[in-house]
C-alpha positions as CSV (number, residue, x, y, z in Angstrom):
1,M,0.0,0.0,0.0
2,A,1.3,3.5,-0.9
3,R,1.0,6.4,1.5
4,L,-0.9,9.5,0.5
5,N,1.1,12.3,-0.9
6,D,1.1,16.0,0.1
7,T,-1.5,16.9,-2.6
8,D,-3.8,14.1,-1.3
9,L,-3.5,15.3,2.3
10,K,-3.9,18.9,1.4
11,L,-7.4,18.2,0.0
12,F,-8.5,17.2,3.6
13,I,-7.0,20.4,5.0
14,D,-8.8,22.5,2.3
15,S,-12.0,20.5,2.8
16,I,-12.3,21.1,6.5
17,R,-11.3,24.8,6.1
18,N,-13.9,25.3,3.3
19,Y,-16.6,23.4,5.2
20,L,-16.4,25.6,8.3
21,K,-15.9,28.8,6.3
22,V,-19.1,28.1,4.2
23,T,-21.1,26.7,7.1
24,T,-20.2,29.3,9.7
25,R,-18.7,32.2,7.7
26,Q,-15.6,31.9,9.9
27,E,-12.5,30.1,8.6
28,P,-10.7,27.9,11.0
29,Q,-7.1,28.2,11.8
30,I,-5.1,25.1,11.0
31,T,-2.8,24.7,14.0
32,S,-0.8,21.7,12.9
33,A,-0.7,18.8,10.5
34,F,1.6,15.9,11.4
35,L,2.1,12.2,11.2
36,G,0.8,10.7,14.4
37,T,3.3,8.5,16.2
38,G,1.8,8.1,19.7
39,Q,-1.6,7.9,21.3
40,I,-4.1,10.3,19.7
41,E,-6.4,12.1,22.0
42,G,-9.8,12.8,20.4
43,F,-12.7,14.9,21.5
44,E,-16.2,14.0,22.8
45,F,-18.0,13.7,19.4
46,N,-16.5,11.7,16.5
47,G,-17.7,11.0,13.0
48,L,-15.9,8.2,11.0
49,V,-16.1,7.3,7.3
50,T,-14.4,4.3,6.0
51,F,-12.8,4.2,2.5
52,S,-12.3,1.2,0.2
53,G,-11.6,0.8,-3.5
54,S,-8.9,3.0,-4.8
55,H,-7.9,3.9,-1.2
56,N,-8.3,2.0,2.0
57,G,-8.7,3.4,5.5
58,N,-10.8,6.1,7.1
59,I,-11.2,9.7,8.1
60,I,-12.3,10.7,11.6
61,V,-13.6,14.2,12.5
62,S,-13.3,14.7,16.3
63,M,-14.8,17.8,18.0
64,P,-15.8,18.9,21.5
65,D,-19.5,19.3,22.2
66,K,-19.3,23.1,22.5
67,L,-18.0,23.5,19.0
68,V,-20.6,21.2,17.5
69,R,-23.4,23.0,19.4
70,E,-22.2,26.4,18.1
71,I,-22.1,25.1,14.5
72,L,-25.7,23.9,14.9
73,L,-26.8,27.2,16.4
74,L,-25.3,29.0,13.5
75,Q,-27.4,26.8,11.3
76,H,-30.5,27.8,13.3
77,E,-30.9,24.3,14.7
78,T,-32.7,24.1,18.0
79,D,-32.2,20.4,18.9
80,L,-28.8,20.4,20.7
81,G,-29.1,17.0,22.2
82,D,-26.2,14.5,22.0
83,S,-28.0,12.5,19.3
84,N,-28.2,15.6,17.0
85,L,-24.5,16.5,17.9
86,L,-23.5,13.0,16.8
87,D,-25.5,13.4,13.6
88,A,-23.8,16.7,12.9
89,V,-20.2,15.5,13.3
90,G,-21.1,12.4,11.2
91,E,-22.4,14.7,8.5
92,I,-19.2,16.7,8.6
93,A,-17.1,13.5,8.2
94,N,-19.4,12.5,5.3
95,T,-19.0,15.8,3.6
96,L,-15.2,15.6,3.8
97,A,-15.3,12.0,2.4
98,G,-17.5,13.2,-0.5
99,N,-15.0,15.9,-1.3
100,A,-12.3,13.3,-1.2
101,R,-14.2,11.2,-3.7
102,K,-14.5,14.1,-6.0
103,A,-10.7,14.7,-5.9
104,L,-9.5,11.0,-5.7
105,G,-11.9,9.6,-8.2
106,A,-15.2,7.6,-8.4
107,D,-13.4,4.3,-7.5
108,L,-13.2,5.6,-4.0
109,Q,-16.0,3.9,-2.1
110,I,-17.2,5.6,1.2
111,S,-19.2,4.1,4.0
112,V,-22.1,5.5,5.9
113,P,-20.7,7.6,8.7
114,V,-20.2,5.9,12.1
115,K,-20.8,8.2,15.0
116,T,-19.1,7.7,18.4
117,Q,-19.1,9.6,21.6
118,G,-16.2,9.8,24.0
119,S,-12.7,11.1,23.7
120,D,-11.2,7.6,23.7
121,A,-13.4,6.3,20.9
122,I,-10.8,7.5,18.3
123,Q,-8.1,5.2,19.7
124,T,-9.7,2.0,18.4
125,R,-10.2,3.4,15.0
126,V,-6.7,4.4,13.8
127,R,-3.7,2.5,12.8
128,K,-0.1,3.2,14.0
129,H,0.7,6.4,12.0
130,P,-2.3,8.4,10.8
131,Y,-2.1,11.9,9.4
132,V,-3.5,14.3,12.0
133,I,-4.8,17.8,11.2
134,T,-5.6,20.0,14.3
135,L,-7.5,23.2,14.0
136,R,-9.0,26.0,16.0
137,W,-12.4,27.4,15.2
138,N,-13.9,30.2,17.3
139,H,-11.6,29.4,20.3
140,Y,-12.4,25.6,20.1
141,E,-9.9,22.9,19.2
142,A,-10.8,20.1,16.9
143,M,-9.1,17.4,14.9
144,V,-9.4,15.5,11.6
145,C,-7.5,12.2,11.4
146,V,-6.8,10.9,7.9
147,D,-5.8,7.2,8.1
148,M,-5.7,5.9,4.6
149,D,-3.4,4.5,1.9
150,R,-3.6,4.1,-1.9
151,A,-4.7,0.6,-2.8
152,D,-2.0,0.3,-5.5
């Protein structure tokens, strides 16, 4: 399996940046992008989409509850219960996966989002060295974990 290149990884950075900018009218600050080598600490709400076909692996969007609530409020959503927060973070992951399919080709198959709650939920979903993008939006930290390879 071949690792993703810089161009492939940049599409995820651009995708999360554009998603938040369009959805909230406020662009996030990308605080770091690195190859994870140790234990990755996630946030309370996680959305995961699995890839197969031309690429194998997954993408995880991990956000604290306050960030997801604020995004929903900006979208005039009144249901701020945990179930709706999980749906929202799952939808964000699904949007990033859809953008990846546009860039990486129609042979990229994407799963229905899996939504998990709990900061330790991300640990069981990533391999040894995922690509981690950390960001700050409106004073809240969040993370996108890209854990995929080309299926060459």
